[in-house]
N, C-alpha and C positions, 0 to 999 in steps of 0.2 A: 812212781807207784801210788803215792799218796794222792796226787791230783787225779789219777785215773779212778781210784777207789771213791774219792769224793764225788767225781762226776757221775759214776755209776750209781752211787747211793742217791744223789740228788735226782737223777733221771728216773730211778725206780720210784722214789717218793712222789715225784710230779706225775708220773704215769699212773699211779695208784690212787685214783679218785676215791675208791671205796675206803681206803685207809684214812683219808682226810675226813670223810663223811662220818666216821665213827668217833672222831675227836670231839671232846666237849671241854670248854674252859669254864671253870667255876669262878664267878665274878662277884665279890662282895661289895655292895654299894648301898647308896641311899634308896629309899622306897618312895612310894607315892607318885605324884605327878611327874617329878623329875625322872623317876625310873622309866615311866612310859615314854618320855621324850628321848631319853638315852637309848632305849630299845629301838625306837624308830630311826634315830639318827646314826647310832653306832652299831648296835648288835645285829639288826636285820641286814644292813648292807654288808657287814663283815661276814656273816654266815652265808649270804648269797654269793659273795665273791670267793670265799675260801672253802665253803662246805663244813666249816668248823662251827659247831653249835655253841651258844653262850648260855650258861645256866646262871642267871643273875639271882643273887640272894640279897634280899633287903635286910640289912643288919645295922646295928648301932654299936658303938664302942669298938670299932674296928681296930684302932691302934692297939688297944690293950689285948684284944683277941689275937692279933697277928704276932704280938710280942710273945704271948704265951705259947702259941703254936711253934714259933721258931725256937723258943727256949726248950720246948719238949722235943724238938726235932721232928715234928709231925705237922708240917703245913698242909692244909687241905684246900686252900684257896689258890688259884692261879693268878688272879688279878684282884687288886684291892684299891678301891677309891678312898683316898685320904684327903682331908682338908689341909690347907697350908699351915694351919695352926698346930698340927701335930709335929 
């Protein structure tokens, strides 16, 4: 029963392109020239292939902000770019 339900759910989600088109991932990352390159190399191809939009936010101090979000139990970012020094 579980396999059938999983297969039906997956099939429904795959068949529902409209549902995917409404999804947006909020992505906190660096800004400037690097952001432009990342949009061309990662965001645009990802959106073209999946229909999921990327809302990139140029931010600083991401490690501290994500810690505060998680401590409050209110994360608002789906994806966060962190440097290895964090």
